[in-house]
Each structure stands twice: as C-alpha cells, then as structure tokens.
PDB file with SEQRES, HELIX, SHEET and CRYST1 records, atoms N, CA, C and O in Angstrom:
SEQRES   1 A   72  MET ILE ARG ALA ALA ASP GLU LEU ASN ARG ASP ALA THR          
SEQRES   2 A   72  VAL SER ASP ALA THR TRP ALA GLY LEU ALA GLU HIS PHE          
SEQRES   3 A   72  ASP GLU ALA ASP LEU ILE GLU ILE VAL MET LEU VAL GLY          
SEQRES   4 A   72  GLN TYR HIS MET VAL ALA PHE PHE LEU ASN ALA THR GLY          
SEQRES   5 A   72  VAL GLU LEU GLU PRO GLY PHE ASP GLY THR GLY PHE ALA          
SEQRES   6 A   72  GLU GLY ALA ARG ASP ASP ARG                                  
HELIX    1 AA1 ILE A    2  ASP A   11  1                                  10    
HELIX    2 AA2 ASP A   16  ALA A   23  1                                   8    
HELIX    3 AA3 GLU A   28  ALA A   50  1                                  23    
CRYST1    1.000    1.000    1.000  90.00  90.00  90.00 P 1           1          
ATOM      1  N   MET A   1     138.820  31.947 111.542  1.00  0.00           N  
ATOM      2  CA  MET A   1     139.930  31.534 110.718  1.00  0.00           C  
ATOM      3  C   MET A   1     141.048  30.965 111.576  1.00  0.00           C  
ATOM      4  O   MET A   1     141.696  29.992 111.188  1.00  0.00           O  
ATOM      5  N   ILE A   2     141.280  31.561 112.735  1.00  0.00           N  
ATOM      6  CA  ILE A   2     142.333  31.049 113.615  1.00  0.00           C  
ATOM      7  C   ILE A   2     141.973  29.652 114.105  1.00  0.00           C  
ATOM      8  O   ILE A   2     142.834  28.775 114.176  1.00  0.00           O  
ATOM      9  N   ARG A   3     140.711  29.444 114.440  1.00  0.00           N  
ATOM     10  CA  ARG A   3     140.279  28.108 114.868  1.00  0.00           C  
ATOM     11  C   ARG A   3     140.505  27.105 113.742  1.00  0.00           C  
ATOM     12  O   ARG A   3     140.972  25.994 113.993  1.00  0.00           O  
ATOM     13  N   ALA A   4     140.183  27.478 112.515  1.00  0.00           N  
ATOM     14  CA  ALA A   4     140.393  26.579 111.382  1.00  0.00           C  
ATOM     15  C   ALA A   4     141.881  26.251 111.219  1.00  0.00           C  
ATOM     16  O   ALA A   4     142.245  25.095 111.007  1.00  0.00           O  
ATOM     17  N   ALA A   5     142.726  27.260 111.319  1.00  0.00           N  
ATOM     18  CA  ALA A   5     144.171  27.023 111.203  1.00  0.00           C  
ATOM     19  C   ALA A   5     144.660  26.117 112.322  1.00  0.00           C  
ATOM     20  O   ALA A   5     145.451  25.205 112.082  1.00  0.00           O  
ATOM     21  N   ASP A   6     144.199  26.359 113.530  1.00  0.00           N  
ATOM     22  CA  ASP A   6     144.588  25.505 114.661  1.00  0.00           C  
ATOM     23  C   ASP A   6     144.139  24.064 114.442  1.00  0.00           C  
ATOM     24  O   ASP A   6     144.904  23.129 114.679  1.00  0.00           O  
ATOM     25  N   GLU A   7     142.912  23.888 113.995  1.00  0.00           N  
ATOM     26  CA  GLU A   7     142.399  22.535 113.763  1.00  0.00           C  
ATOM     27  C   GLU A   7     143.172  21.834 112.645  1.00  0.00           C  
ATOM     28  O   GLU A   7     143.509  20.656 112.764  1.00  0.00           O  
ATOM     29  N   LEU A   8     143.446  22.549 111.576  1.00  0.00           N  
ATOM     30  CA  LEU A   8     144.203  21.952 110.484  1.00  0.00           C  
ATOM     31  C   LEU A   8     145.600  21.543 110.940  1.00  0.00           C  
ATOM     32  O   LEU A   8     146.076  20.461 110.595  1.00  0.00           O  
ATOM     33  N   ASN A   9     146.249  22.392 111.705  1.00  0.00           N  
ATOM     34  CA  ASN A   9     147.595  22.060 112.181  1.00  0.00           C  
ATOM     35  C   ASN A   9     147.582  20.918 113.186  1.00  0.00           C  
ATOM     36  O   ASN A   9     148.495  20.092 113.203  1.00  0.00           O  
ATOM     37  N   ARG A  10     146.568  20.868 114.011  1.00  0.00           N  
ATOM     38  CA  ARG A  10     146.489  19.839 115.050  1.00  0.00           C  
ATOM     39  C   ARG A  10     145.936  18.522 114.517  1.00  0.00           C  
ATOM     40  O   ARG A  10     146.477  17.453 114.801  1.00  0.00           O  
ATOM     41  N   ASP A  11     144.836  18.606 113.729  1.00  0.00           N  
ATOM     42  CA  ASP A  11     144.087  17.411 113.355  1.00  0.00           C  
ATOM     43  C   ASP A  11     144.118  17.091 111.862  1.00  0.00           C  
ATOM     44  O   ASP A  11     143.630  16.040 111.447  1.00  0.00           O  
ATOM     45  N   ALA A  12     144.676  17.969 111.066  1.00  0.00           N  
ATOM     46  CA  ALA A  12     144.689  17.835 109.599  1.00  0.00           C  
ATOM     47  C   ALA A  12     143.266  17.819 109.018  1.00  0.00           C  
ATOM     48  O   ALA A  12     143.023  17.234 107.963  1.00  0.00           O  
ATOM     49  N   THR A  13     142.343  18.466 109.717  1.00  0.00           N  
ATOM     50  CA  THR A  13     140.971  18.601 109.233  1.00  0.00           C  
ATOM     51  C   THR A  13     140.316  19.799 109.924  1.00  0.00           C  
ATOM     52  O   THR A  13     140.877  20.376 110.855  1.00  0.00           O  
ATOM     53  N   VAL A  14     139.132  20.157 109.459  1.00  0.00           N  
ATOM     54  CA  VAL A  14     138.363  21.245 110.059  1.00  0.00           C  
ATOM     55  C   VAL A  14     137.031  20.655 110.519  1.00  0.00           C  
ATOM     56  O   VAL A  14     136.371  19.942 109.764  1.00  0.00           O  
ATOM     57  N   SER A  15     136.644  20.951 111.743  1.00  0.00           N  
ATOM     58  CA  SER A  15     135.394  20.406 112.283  1.00  0.00           C  
ATOM     59  C   SER A  15     134.184  20.991 111.556  1.00  0.00           C  
ATOM     60  O   SER A  15     134.264  22.055 110.941  1.00  0.00           O  
ATOM     61  N   ASP A  16     133.073  20.280 111.639  1.00  0.00           N  
ATOM     62  CA  ASP A  16     131.836  20.758 111.018  1.00  0.00           C  
ATOM     63  C   ASP A  16     131.421  22.113 111.581  1.00  0.00           C  
ATOM     64  O   ASP A  16     130.957  22.978 110.838  1.00  0.00           O  
ATOM     65  N   ALA A  17     131.585  22.301 112.882  1.00  0.00           N  
ATOM     66  CA  ALA A  17     131.209  23.573 113.507  1.00  0.00           C  
ATOM     67  C   ALA A  17     132.059  24.723 112.981  1.00  0.00           C  
ATOM     68  O   ALA A  17     131.551  25.821 112.748  1.00  0.00           O  
ATOM     69  N   THR A  18     133.330  24.475 112.798  1.00  0.00           N  
ATOM     70  CA  THR A  18     134.220  25.522 112.276  1.00  0.00           C  
ATOM     71  C   THR A  18     133.886  25.827 110.820  1.00  0.00           C  
ATOM     72  O   THR A  18     133.856  26.990 110.419  1.00  0.00           O  
ATOM     73  N   TRP A  19     133.633  24.774 110.020  1.00  0.00           N  
ATOM     74  CA  TRP A  19     133.216  24.994 108.631  1.00  0.00           C  
ATOM     75  C   TRP A  19     131.960  25.853 108.578  1.00  0.00           C  
ATOM     76  O   TRP A  19     131.873  26.787 107.780  1.00  0.00           O  
ATOM     77  N   ALA A  20     130.997  25.540 109.420  1.00  0.00           N  
ATOM     78  CA  ALA A  20     129.741  26.289 109.425  1.00  0.00           C  
ATOM     79  C   ALA A  20     129.989  27.755 109.767  1.00  0.00           C  
ATOM     80  O   ALA A  20     129.408  28.646 109.148  1.00  0.00           O  
ATOM     81  N   GLY A  21     130.848  28.004 110.749  1.00  0.00           N  
ATOM     82  CA  GLY A  21     131.166  29.379 111.114  1.00  0.00           C  
ATOM     83  C   GLY A  21     131.858  30.127 109.989  1.00  0.00           C  
ATOM     84  O   GLY A  21     131.546  31.288 109.722  1.00  0.00           O  
ATOM     85  N   LEU A  22     132.794  29.463 109.333  1.00  0.00           N  
ATOM     86  CA  LEU A  22     133.484  30.098 108.208  1.00  0.00           C  
ATOM     87  C   LEU A  22     132.524  30.360 107.044  1.00  0.00           C  
ATOM     88  O   LEU A  22     132.595  31.403 106.394  1.00  0.00           O  
ATOM     89  N   ALA A  23     131.631  29.411 106.792  1.00  0.00           N  
ATOM     90  CA  ALA A  23     130.701  29.529 105.660  1.00  0.00           C  
ATOM     91  C   ALA A  23     129.730  30.694 105.821  1.00  0.00           C  
ATOM     92  O   ALA A  23     129.118  31.130 104.846  1.00  0.00           O  
ATOM     93  N   GLU A  24     129.587  31.201 107.045  1.00  0.00           N  
ATOM     94  CA  GLU A  24     128.742  32.377 107.257  1.00  0.00           C  
ATOM     95  C   GLU A  24     129.382  33.641 106.693  1.00  0.00           C  
ATOM     96  O   GLU A  24     128.695  34.631 106.439  1.00  0.00           O  
ATOM     97  N   HIS A  25     130.703  33.605 106.496  1.00  0.00           N  
ATOM     98  CA  HIS A  25     131.443  34.795 106.073  1.00  0.00           C  
ATOM     99  C   HIS A  25     132.163  34.649 104.737  1.00  0.00           C  
ATOM    100  O   HIS A  25     132.530  35.646 104.115  1.00  0.00           O  
ATOM    101  N   PHE A  26     132.368  33.401 104.293  1.00  0.00           N  
ATOM    102  CA  PHE A  26     133.167  33.172 103.091  1.00  0.00           C  
ATOM    103  C   PHE A  26     132.430  32.250 102.124  1.00  0.00           C  
ATOM    104  O   PHE A  26     131.667  31.378 102.537  1.00  0.00           O  
ATOM    105  N   ASP A  27     132.672  32.459 100.820  1.00  0.00           N  
ATOM    106  CA  ASP A  27     132.078  31.559  99.828  1.00  0.00           C  
ATOM    107  C   ASP A  27     132.961  30.320  99.655  1.00  0.00           C  
ATOM    108  O   ASP A  27     134.013  30.206 100.283  1.00  0.00           O  
ATOM    109  N   GLU A  28     132.527  29.407  98.808  1.00  0.00           N  
ATOM    110  CA  GLU A  28     133.217  28.123  98.646  1.00  0.00           C  
ATOM    111  C   GLU A  28     134.664  28.302  98.183  1.00  0.00           C  
ATOM    112  O   GLU A  28     135.560  27.618  98.678  1.00  0.00           O  
ATOM    113  N   ALA A  29     134.897  29.209  97.245  1.00  0.00           N  
ATOM    114  CA  ALA A  29     136.259  29.452  96.762  1.00  0.00           C  
ATOM    115  C   ALA A  29     137.149  29.972  97.893  1.00  0.00           C  
ATOM    116  O   ALA A  29     138.311  29.579  97.998  1.00  0.00           O  
ATOM    117  N   ASP A  30     136.615  30.842  98.728  1.00  0.00           N  
ATOM    118  CA  ASP A  30     137.373  31.372  99.863  1.00  0.00           C  
ATOM    119  C   ASP A  30     137.710  30.258 100.860  1.00  0.00           C  
ATOM    120  O   ASP A  30     138.817  30.213 101.396  1.00  0.00           O  
ATOM    121  N   LEU A  31     136.753  29.367 101.103  1.00  0.00           N  
ATOM    122  CA  LEU A  31     136.983  28.269 102.045  1.00  0.00           C  
ATOM    123  C   LEU A  31     138.112  27.367 101.555  1.00  0.00           C  
ATOM    124  O   LEU A  31     138.962  26.938 102.336  1.00  0.00           O  
ATOM    125  N   ILE A  32     138.111  27.088 100.262  1.00  0.00           N  
ATOM    126  CA  ILE A  32     139.195  26.283  99.692  1.00  0.00           C  
ATOM    127  C   ILE A  32     140.519  27.006  99.843  1.00  0.00           C  
ATOM    128  O   ILE A  32     141.526  26.395 100.199  1.00  0.00           O  
ATOM    129  N   GLU A  33     140.526  28.306  99.573  1.00  0.00           N  
ATOM    130  CA  GLU A  33     141.764  29.081  99.674  1.00  0.00           C  
ATOM    131  C   GLU A  33     142.286  29.131 101.105  1.00  0.00           C  
ATOM    132  O   GLU A  33     143.499  29.098 101.314  1.00  0.00           O  
ATOM    133  N   ILE A  34     141.404  29.209 102.086  1.00  0.00           N  
ATOM    134  CA  ILE A  34     141.826  29.210 103.489  1.00  0.00           C  
ATOM    135  C   ILE A  34     142.583  27.929 103.806  1.00  0.00           C  
ATOM    136  O   ILE A  34     143.662  27.967 104.397  1.00  0.00           O  
ATOM    137  N   VAL A  35     142.014  26.794 103.413  1.00  0.00           N  
ATOM    138  CA  VAL A  35     142.675  25.511 103.677  1.00  0.00           C  
ATOM    139  C   VAL A  35     144.015  25.428 102.943  1.00  0.00           C  
ATOM    140  O   VAL A  35     145.006  24.972 103.512  1.00  0.00           O  
ATOM    141  N   MET A  36     144.045  25.860 101.708  1.00  0.00           N  
ATOM    142  CA  MET A  36     145.294  25.816 100.934  1.00  0.00           C  
ATOM    143  C   MET A  36     146.352  26.740 101.532  1.00  0.00           C  
ATOM    144  O   MET A  36     147.531  26.388 101.567  1.00  0.00           O  
ATOM    145  N   LEU A  37     145.946  27.903 101.997  1.00  0.00           N  
ATOM    146  CA  LEU A  37     146.889  28.846 102.585  1.00  0.00           C  
ATOM    147  C   LEU A  37     147.498  28.296 103.871  1.00  0.00           C  
ATOM    148  O   LEU A  37     148.706  28.398 104.087  1.00  0.00           O  
ATOM    149  N   VAL A  38     146.660  27.715 104.720  1.00  0.00           N  
ATOM    150  CA  VAL A  38     147.179  27.107 105.953  1.00  0.00           C  
ATOM    151  C   VAL A  38     148.144  25.984 105.601  1.00  0.00           C  
ATOM    152  O   VAL A  38     149.201  25.857 106.219  1.00  0.00           O  
ATOM    153  N   GLY A  39     147.788  25.172 104.617  1.00  0.00           N  
ATOM    154  CA  GLY A  39     148.672  24.092 104.187  1.00  0.00           C  
ATOM    155  C   GLY A  39     149.997  24.608 103.655  1.00  0.00           C  
ATOM    156  O   GLY A  39     151.043  24.016 103.919  1.00  0.00           O  
ATOM    157  N   GLN A  40     149.965  25.698 102.912  1.00  0.00           N  
ATOM    158  CA  GLN A  40     151.193  26.292 102.375  1.00  0.00           C  
ATOM    159  C   GLN A  40     152.116  26.743 103.506  1.00  0.00           C  
ATOM    160  O   GLN A  40     153.312  26.456 103.477  1.00  0.00           O  
ATOM    161  N   TYR A  41     151.578  27.439 104.492  1.00  0.00           N  
ATOM    162  CA  TYR A  41     152.399  27.881 105.616  1.00  0.00           C  
ATOM    163  C   TYR A  41     152.942  26.698 106.406  1.00  0.00           C  
ATOM    164  O   TYR A  41     154.072  26.731 106.891  1.00  0.00           O  
ATOM    165  N   HIS A  42     152.127  25.650 106.531  1.00  0.00           N  
ATOM    166  CA  HIS A  42     152.568  24.445 107.231  1.00  0.00           C  
ATOM    167  C   HIS A  42     153.753  23.817 106.494  1.00  0.00           C  
ATOM    168  O   HIS A  42     154.737  23.415 107.115  1.00  0.00           O  
ATOM    169  N   MET A  43     153.650  23.739 105.171  1.00  0.00           N  
ATOM    170  CA  MET A  43     154.732  23.178 104.364  1.00  0.00           C  
ATOM    171  C   MET A  43     156.003  24.022 104.481  1.00  0.00           C  
ATOM    172  O   MET A  43     157.096  23.469 104.604  1.00  0.00           O  
ATOM    173  N   VAL A  44     155.879  25.324 104.445  1.00  0.00           N  
ATOM    174  CA  VAL A  44     157.035  26.199 104.589  1.00  0.00           C  
ATOM    175  C   VAL A  44     157.691  25.990 105.953  1.00  0.00           C  
ATOM    176  O   VAL A  44     158.917  25.948 106.054  1.00  0.00           O  
ATOM    177  N   ALA A  45     156.872  25.859 107.007  1.00  0.00           N  
ATOM    178  CA  ALA A  45     157.417  25.612 108.345  1.00  0.00           C  
ATOM    179  C   ALA A  45     158.170  24.289 108.389  1.00  0.00           C  
ATOM    180  O   ALA A  45     159.245  24.210 108.983  1.00  0.00           O  
ATOM    181  N   PHE A  46     157.614  23.239 107.762  1.00  0.00           N  
ATOM    182  CA  PHE A  46     158.313  21.949 107.690  1.00  0.00           C  
ATOM    183  C   PHE A  46     159.684  22.130 107.049  1.00  0.00           C  
ATOM    184  O   PHE A  46     160.694  21.653 107.567  1.00  0.00           O  
ATOM    185  N   PHE A  47     159.704  22.831 105.909  1.00  0.00           N  
ATOM    186  CA  PHE A  47     160.956  23.035 105.190  1.00  0.00           C  
ATOM    187  C   PHE A  47     161.972  23.797 106.037  1.00  0.00           C  
ATOM    188  O   PHE A  47     163.123  23.379 106.158  1.00  0.00           O  
ATOM    189  N   LEU A  48     161.544  24.911 106.622  1.00  0.00           N  
ATOM    190  CA  LEU A  48     162.463  25.723 107.415  1.00  0.00           C  
ATOM    191  C   LEU A  48     163.003  24.958 108.612  1.00  0.00           C  
ATOM    192  O   LEU A  48     164.190  25.048 108.923  1.00  0.00           O  
ATOM    193  N   ASN A  49     162.141  24.207 109.282  1.00  0.00           N  
ATOM    194  CA  ASN A  49     162.579  23.416 110.432  1.00  0.00           C  
ATOM    195  C   ASN A  49     163.508  22.291 110.008  1.00  0.00           C  
ATOM    196  O   ASN A  49     164.532  22.057 110.651  1.00  0.00           O  
ATOM    197  N   ALA A  50     163.164  21.591 108.932  1.00  0.00           N  
ATOM    198  CA  ALA A  50     163.950  20.445 108.486  1.00  0.00           C  
ATOM    199  C   ALA A  50     165.335  20.841 107.988  1.00  0.00           C  
ATOM    200  O   ALA A  50     166.294  20.081 108.124  1.00  0.00           O  
ATOM    201  N   THR A  51     165.431  22.028 107.416  1.00  0.00           N  
ATOM    202  CA  THR A  51     166.721  22.463 106.868  1.00  0.00           C  
ATOM    203  C   THR A  51     167.516  23.314 107.849  1.00  0.00           C  
ATOM    204  O   THR A  51     168.623  23.752 107.538  1.00  0.00           O  
ATOM    205  N   GLY A  52     166.958  23.549 109.027  1.00  0.00           N  
ATOM    206  CA  GLY A  52     167.694  24.254 110.075  1.00  0.00           C  
ATOM    207  C   GLY A  52     167.845  25.749 109.860  1.00  0.00           C  
ATOM    208  O   GLY A  52     168.786  26.355 110.373  1.00  0.00           O  
ATOM    209  N   VAL A  53     166.932  26.354 109.110  1.00  0.00           N  
ATOM    210  CA  VAL A  53     166.995  27.803 108.905  1.00  0.00           C  
ATOM    211  C   VAL A  53     166.781  28.489 110.253  1.00  0.00           C  
ATOM    212  O   VAL A  53     165.818  28.198 110.962  1.00  0.00           O  
ATOM    213  N   GLU A  54     167.677  29.389 110.591  1.00  0.00           N  
ATOM    214  CA  GLU A  54     167.605  30.084 111.873  1.00  0.00           C  
ATOM    215  C   GLU A  54     166.902  31.426 111.723  1.00  0.00           C  
ATOM    216  O   GLU A  54     166.908  32.036 110.654  1.00  0.00           O  
ATOM    217  N   LEU A  55     166.292  31.873 112.825  1.00  0.00           N  
ATOM    218  CA  LEU A  55     165.663  33.188 112.833  1.00  0.00           C  
ATOM    219  C   LEU A  55     166.715  34.265 112.667  1.00  0.00           C  
ATOM    220  O   LEU A  55     167.859  34.107 113.095  1.00  0.00           O  
ATOM    221  N   GLU A  56     166.321  35.349 112.046  1.00  0.00           N  
ATOM    222  CA  GLU A  56     167.231  36.483 111.953  1.00  0.00           C  
ATOM    223  C   GLU A  56     167.431  37.059 113.345  1.00  0.00           C  
ATOM    224  O   GLU A  56     166.513  37.027 114.165  1.00  0.00           O  
ATOM    225  N   PRO A  57     168.612  37.584 113.623  1.00  0.00           N  
ATOM    226  CA  PRO A  57     168.847  38.185 114.943  1.00  0.00           C  
ATOM    227  C   PRO A  57     167.820  39.277 115.241  1.00  0.00           C  
ATOM    228  O   PRO A  57     167.489  40.083 114.372  1.00  0.00           O  
ATOM    229  N   GLY A  58     167.320  39.295 116.476  1.00  0.00           N  
ATOM    230  CA  GLY A  58     166.383  40.316 116.896  1.00  0.00           C  
ATOM    231  C   GLY A  58     164.922  39.920 116.772  1.00  0.00           C  
ATOM    232  O   GLY A  58     164.044  40.717 117.101  1.00  0.00           O  
ATOM    233  N   PHE A  59     164.636  38.698 116.303  1.00  0.00           N  
ATOM    234  CA  PHE A  59     163.258  38.241 116.175  1.00  0.00           C  
ATOM    235  C   PHE A  59     163.032  37.050 117.080  1.00  0.00           C  
ATOM    236  O   PHE A  59     163.916  36.214 117.263  1.00  0.00           O  
ATOM    237  N   ASP A  60     161.809  36.982 117.658  1.00  0.00           N  
ATOM    238  CA  ASP A  60     161.484  35.830 118.490  1.00  0.00           C  
ATOM    239  C   ASP A  60     160.771  34.779 117.643  1.00  0.00           C  
ATOM    240  O   ASP A  60     160.602  34.972 116.438  1.00  0.00           O  
ATOM    241  N   GLY A  61     160.352  33.674 118.252  1.00  0.00           N  
ATOM    242  CA  GLY A  61     159.730  32.570 117.531  1.00  0.00           C  
ATOM    243  C   GLY A  61     158.397  32.891 116.892  1.00  0.00           C  
ATOM    244  O   GLY A  61     157.900  32.095 116.095  1.00  0.00           O  
ATOM    245  N   THR A  62     157.798  34.026 117.210  1.00  0.00           N  
ATOM    246  CA  THR A  62     156.515  34.393 116.609  1.00  0.00           C  
ATOM    247  C   THR A  62     156.696  35.212 115.343  1.00  0.00           C  
ATOM    248  O   THR A  62     155.732  35.448 114.616  1.00  0.00           O  
ATOM    249  N   GLY A  63     157.927  35.648 115.071  1.00  0.00           N  
ATOM    250  CA  GLY A  63     158.177  36.484 113.906  1.00  0.00           C  
ATOM    251  C   GLY A  63     158.147  37.966 114.215  1.00  0.00           C  
ATOM    252  O   GLY A  63     158.411  38.790 113.339  1.00  0.00           O  
ATOM    253  N   PHE A  64     157.822  38.319 115.470  1.00  0.00           N  
ATOM    254  CA  PHE A  64     157.829  39.719 115.869  1.00  0.00           C  
ATOM    255  C   PHE A  64     159.231  40.102 116.344  1.00  0.00           C  
ATOM    256  O   PHE A  64     159.969  39.268 116.869  1.00  0.00           O  
ATOM    257  N   ALA A  65     159.582  41.360 116.156  1.00  0.00           N  
ATOM    258  CA  ALA A  65     160.839  41.837 116.692  1.00  0.00           C  
ATOM    259  C   ALA A  65     160.796  41.703 118.209  1.00  0.00           C  
ATOM    260  O   ALA A  65     159.773  41.981 118.836  1.00  0.00           O  
ATOM    261  N   GLU A  66     161.904  41.278 118.790  1.00  0.00           N  
ATOM    262  CA  GLU A  66     161.944  41.076 120.248  1.00  0.00           C  
ATOM    263  C   GLU A  66     161.542  42.362 120.959  1.00  0.00           C  
ATOM    264  O   GLU A  66     162.072  43.437 120.680  1.00  0.00           O  
ATOM    265  N   GLY A  67     160.588  42.229 121.887  1.00  0.00           N  
ATOM    266  CA  GLY A  67     160.110  43.369 122.666  1.00  0.00           C  
ATOM    267  C   GLY A  67     159.077  44.218 121.953  1.00  0.00           C  
ATOM    268  O   GLY A  67     158.547  45.152 122.555  1.00  0.00           O  
ATOM    269  N   ALA A  68     158.765  43.933 120.681  1.00  0.00           N  
ATOM    270  CA  ALA A  68     157.831  44.764 119.925  1.00  0.00           C  
ATOM    271  C   ALA A  68     156.388  44.293 120.048  1.00  0.00           C  
ATOM    272  O   ALA A  68     155.462  45.042 119.737  1.00  0.00           O  
ATOM    273  N   ARG A  69     156.197  43.090 120.486  1.00  0.00           N  
ATOM    274  CA  ARG A  69     154.846  42.519 120.557  1.00  0.00           C  
ATOM    275  C   ARG A  69     154.156  42.957 121.835  1.00  0.00           C  
ATOM    276  O   ARG A  69     154.736  42.905 122.919  1.00  0.00           O  
ATOM    277  N   ASP A  70     152.903  43.392 121.694  1.00  0.00           N  
ATOM    278  CA  ASP A  70     152.103  43.834 122.825  1.00  0.00           C  
ATOM    279  C   ASP A  70     151.057  42.762 123.124  1.00  0.00           C  
ATOM    280  O   ASP A  70     150.053  42.681 122.417  1.00  0.00           O  
ATOM    281  N   ASP A  71     151.265  41.938 124.152  1.00  0.00           N  
ATOM    282  CA  ASP A  71     150.359  40.825 124.486  1.00  0.00           C  
ATOM    283  C   ASP A  71     149.288  41.248 125.481  1.00  0.00           C  
ATOM    284  O   ASP A  71     149.325  40.857 126.648  1.00  0.00           O  
ATOM    285  N   ARG A  72     148.348  42.033 125.023  1.00  0.00           N  
ATOM    286  CA  ARG A  72     147.270  42.453 125.916  1.00  0.00           C  
ATOM    287  C   ARG A  72     146.141  41.499 125.878  1.00  0.00           C  
ATOM    288  O   ARG A  72     145.143  41.696 126.571  1.00  0.00           O  
TER     289      ARG A  72                                                      
END                                                                             
C-alpha cells in the first residue's frame, strides 16, 4: 500500500507490478478505495499548503509529536 501511495503521489498512476501485489490481498472495490483514499489525502495536502495552514505547536512535518517518533 505504501508503494502504491508513493507511486500515485510521484507518477499519478500505479505500476502493473504494484497492482498485482495489491490484488493478491484486496478485491476490486478495495483497490478502488485505496486509490481514492490516496487522492483524498493528496487533495487535502494541496489545500492545506495552498492556504498556508500551519502545524500546531509541538508537531513535526510528519504529524507526530516532536520527539515522540521512534525511527528504528
């Protein structure tokens, strides 16, 4: 799913290999929903960036509280 989201954000499409991998775990309705969900988050990010909405104090650019994320 992360690969699909990355591909959609980078290329505005999903590669055949990624589709095949997703299709092993999800049905057609789920595959459509994955693409729509990524698109929804992309649209929200466009809106927030375009309108200059700032992060709440204490949060970093990933949405985690500063210092709370464990990058192992």
